[in-house]
C-alpha positions in Angstrom: 0.0 0.0 0.0 1.0 3.7 -0.3 3.0 4.6 2.8 1.4 8.1 2.8 -2.2 6.8 3.2 -3.4 8.2 6.6 -6.3 5.8 7.2 -6.6 2.0 7.4 -9.4 -0.3 8.5 -8.9 -3.6 10.2 -11.0 -6.3 11.9 -10.4 -6.9 15.5 -8.5 -10.1 14.7 -6.3 -8.3 12.2 -5.6 -5.5 14.8 -4.5 -8.1 17.3 -2.4 -9.9 14.7 -0.6 -6.7 13.7 -0.1 -5.6 17.3 1.3 -9.0 18.1 3.9 -8.7 15.3 5.0 -5.4 17.0 5.3 -7.1 20.4 2.3 -5.5 22.0 0.6 -7.3 24.9 -2.6 -5.1 25.0 -4.6 -2.6 23.0 -6.7 0.0 24.7 -10.3 0.1 23.4 -10.2 -3.3 21.9 -11.8 -6.3 23.6 -10.2 -9.7 23.1 -11.7 -11.0 19.9 -10.7 -14.6 20.8 -12.3 -14.8 24.2 -13.9 -18.2 24.7 -12.7 -19.5 21.4 -11.2 -23.0 20.9 -7.5 -23.3 19.9 -8.4 -24.6 16.5 -10.8 -21.7 15.9 -8.1 -19.2 16.9 -5.6 -20.8 14.6 -8.0 -20.6 11.7 -8.8 -17.0 12.4 -5.1 -16.2 12.7 -4.4 -17.7 9.3 -7.4 -15.9 7.8 -6.2 -12.5 9.2 -2.7 -13.2 7.8 -4.0 -13.9 4.3 -6.4 -10.9 4.4 -3.7 -8.5 5.5 -1.3 -9.9 2.8 -3.9 -9.5 0.1 -4.3 -5.8 1.1 -0.5 -5.4 1.2 -0.6 -4.5 4.8 2.1 -7.2 5.3 4.4 -9.2 3.1 5.1 -12.8 3.8 8.7 -13.6 2.9 9.8 -17.0 1.4 11.3 -18.0 4.8 7.9 -17.4 6.5 8.9 -14.1 8.2 6.6 -11.1 7.9 7.4 -7.5 6.9 4.8 -4.9 7.8 4.0 -1.9 5.6 5.6 1.2 7.2 2.4 3.2 7.3 0.5 0.3 8.9 3.2 -0.3 11.4 3.2 3.4 12.3 -0.6 3.6 12.8 -0.9 0.3 14.7 2.3 1.0 16.7 0.9 4.3 17.9 -2.2 2.5 19.2 -0.2 -0.3 20.7 2.5 1.8 22.4 0.9 5.2 23.1 2.5 7.8 25.5 -1.1 9.0 26.1 -4.6 7.9 25.2 -8.0 9.5 25.4 -11.4 7.9 25.5 -14.2 10.3 24.3 -17.9 9.4 24.6 -20.5 11.8 23.2 -24.3 11.1 23.4 -26.8 13.4 21.7 -30.3 13.7 23.2 -32.3 10.6 22.2 -29.3 9.2 20.2 -26.7 6.4 20.5 -23.3 7.2 22.0 -20.3 7.8 19.8 -17.1 6.4 21.1 -13.6 7.3 20.0 -10.1 6.5 21.2 -7.2 8.8 20.5 -3.6 7.5 20.9 -0.6 9.8 20.9 3.2 9.7 20.9 5.6 12.6 20.3 5.6 11.8 16.6 2.0 10.9 15.7 -1.7 10.9 16.9 -4.2 8.3 15.8 -8.0 8.3 16.0 -9.4 4.8 16.6 -13.0 4.5 15.6 -15.2 1.4 15.8 -16.6 0.2 12.5 -19.3 -2.5 11.9 -16.6 -5.0 11.0 -13.6 -3.7 13.0 -11.8 -0.4 13.6 -10.8 2.6 11.5 -7.4 4.1 12.3 -6.8 7.7 11.1 -3.6 9.6 11.5 -3.9 13.1 13.0 -1.2 15.7 12.8 -0.5 16.4 16.4 -2.0 16.7 19.9 -3.5 20.0 19.0 -5.4 18.2 16.2 -6.8 15.8 18.7 -7.9 18.7 20.9 -9.7 20.3 18.0 -11.3 16.9 17.1 -12.5 16.4 20.7 -14.0 19.9 21.0 -15.7 19.6 17.6 -17.3 16.2 18.5 -18.5 17.7 21.8 -20.1 20.5 19.8 -18.4 23.2 21.8 -19.0 26.6 20.1 -20.3 29.6 22.1 -22.7 28.0 24.5 -23.4 30.0 27.7 -23.0 28.6 31.2 -26.2 27.1 32.7 -27.8 29.4 35.3 -27.3 28.7 38.9 -24.2 27.9 40.9 -21.9 24.9 41.5 -22.9 22.1 43.8 -22.0 18.6 44.9 -24.1 15.5 45.2 -23.7 11.8 45.2 -23.6 10.0 41.8 -26.6 8.0 42.8 -28.6 11.1 43.6 -27.9 12.5 40.1 -29.0 9.3 38.6 -32.1 9.3 40.7 -33.0 12.8 39.5 -32.7 11.7 35.9 -35.0 8.7 36.6 -37.5 10.9 38.5 -37.9 13.3 35.6 -39.1 10.3 33.4 -41.1 8.6 36.1 -42.6 11.4 38.2 -41.8 14.7 36.5 -39.4 17.7 36.9 -40.9 18.8 40.2 -40.0 15.5 41.9 -36.5 15.7 40.4 -36.0 19.2 41.6 -37.1 18.3 45.1 -34.7 15.4 45.2 -31.8 17.6 44.1 -32.6 20.1 46.8 -32.7 17.2 49.4 -29.3 16.2 48.0 -27.9 19.5 49.1 -28.1 21.7 46.0 -29.3 25.3 46.3 -32.7 26.0 45.0 -31.5 28.0 42.0 -29.0 25.3 41.0 -31.5 22.6 41.5 -34.0 24.4 39.2 -31.4 24.9 36.5 -30.0 21.4 36.7 -33.5 19.9 36.5 -34.2 22.0 33.4 -31.0 20.7 31.8 -31.9 17.1 32.7 -35.4 17.5 31.4 -34.3 19.0 28.1 -30.8 17.8 27.4 -29.0 18.5 24.2 -25.9 16.4 24.6 -23.6 14.9 27.1 -20.0 13.8 26.9 -17.0 12.6 28.8 -13.3 12.5 28.2 -11.0 10.1 30.0 -7.2 10.6 29.8 -4.9 7.7 30.4 -1.1 7.3 30.5 0.8 4.2 31.5 3.5 5.0 34.1 6.2 2.6 35.4 4.0 0.8 38.0 0.5 2.1 37.4 -1.8 4.2 35.2 -2.4 7.9 35.5 -6.1 8.7 34.9 -7.9 12.1 34.6 -11.2 13.0 33.2 -14.2 15.3 33.1 -17.8 15.2 31.9 -20.0 17.8 30.1 -23.8 18.1 30.2 -25.5 20.4 27.8 -29.1 21.5 27.9 -31.2 24.1 26.2 -30.4 26.4 29.1 -26.6 26.1 28.9 -23.6 24.0 29.7 -22.3 22.2 32.9 -19.0 20.7 33.6 -19.1 17.5 35.7 -16.2 16.4 38.0 -16.3 13.0 39.6 -14.5 12.3 42.8 -14.7 9.8 45.7 -15.4 10.6 49.3 -15.4 8.0 52.0 -15.8 5.2 49.5 -18.8 6.9 47.7 -18.9 8.3 44.2 -19.7 12.0 44.1 -20.2 14.5 41.3 -19.5 18.2 41.3 -21.8 20.1 38.9 -20.2 23.4 37.6 -21.9 25.8 35.2 -19.4 26.8 32.5 -19.3 28.5 29.1 -18.0 26.7 26.0 -14.7 28.6 26.4 -14.3 27.5 30.0 -15.1 23.9 29.0 -12.3 24.0 26.3 -9.9 25.2 28.9 -10.9 22.4 31.3 -10.5 19.9 28.5 -7.0 21.3 27.8 -6.0 20.9 31.5 -7.2 17.2 31.5 -5.3 16.4 28.3 -2.1 18.2 29.6 -2.2 15.9 32.6 -1.1 12.9 30.5 0.5 14.4 27.3 4.3 14.2 26.9 4.3 17.9 26.2 1.6 20.5 27.0 -0.8 21.6 24.3 0.1 24.9 22.6 -1.3 28.0 24.2 -4.8 28.9 22.8 
């Protein structure tokens, strides 16, 4: 294939095959496609992946049985297999299905990993700044105002209960529950309005493998017809809590920038 081609598509089995050739022991965002398979089934799938990749010239099988991988393919898959930082983005429009993307980065390349019906599409992006722009575009951040009201904290279960009450009992019951959870009246009214008429919600999780553990950071966004909220999850005494913070689109972009800088090898360029 042309080494300048910035996009490839592979099945899950082919991704595992290619990553294995590079010596990778795991792929973020990819479930084990061979889980529960018999040994002979795995061997047959392995052979099928090898033949399919060779037919598309992603690999070349040498006369001695060794395999040479196309440079562009090796670069894309290698970035996914050995990233210096990765980001998981989930965006769900009101009434729609969630869109999920993984972004993997090294100092030399960024790759967007998108699920396809038959596998995954890997697309090269120019640099971390390109990933930032892609994330903010998918989250639909433009010039949205902050939601009315102030910041507040409540248990994750209480936020989930408020969502359920809106559907089951109406906004008044949800607002009362939010006030019992400790939110001020103005904040409870505004958050209830957002939950009752959401436009979109999204979350970004940032990950980087360190020597003995993973560094993880993240944030959520909730958008309604009345404005935008930033959501910050934290744990207190073994319980999951959420801080709800009204924010403008500009403030949301800056918060996303801080989350990404937590794990990137080098900070994003100044806005």
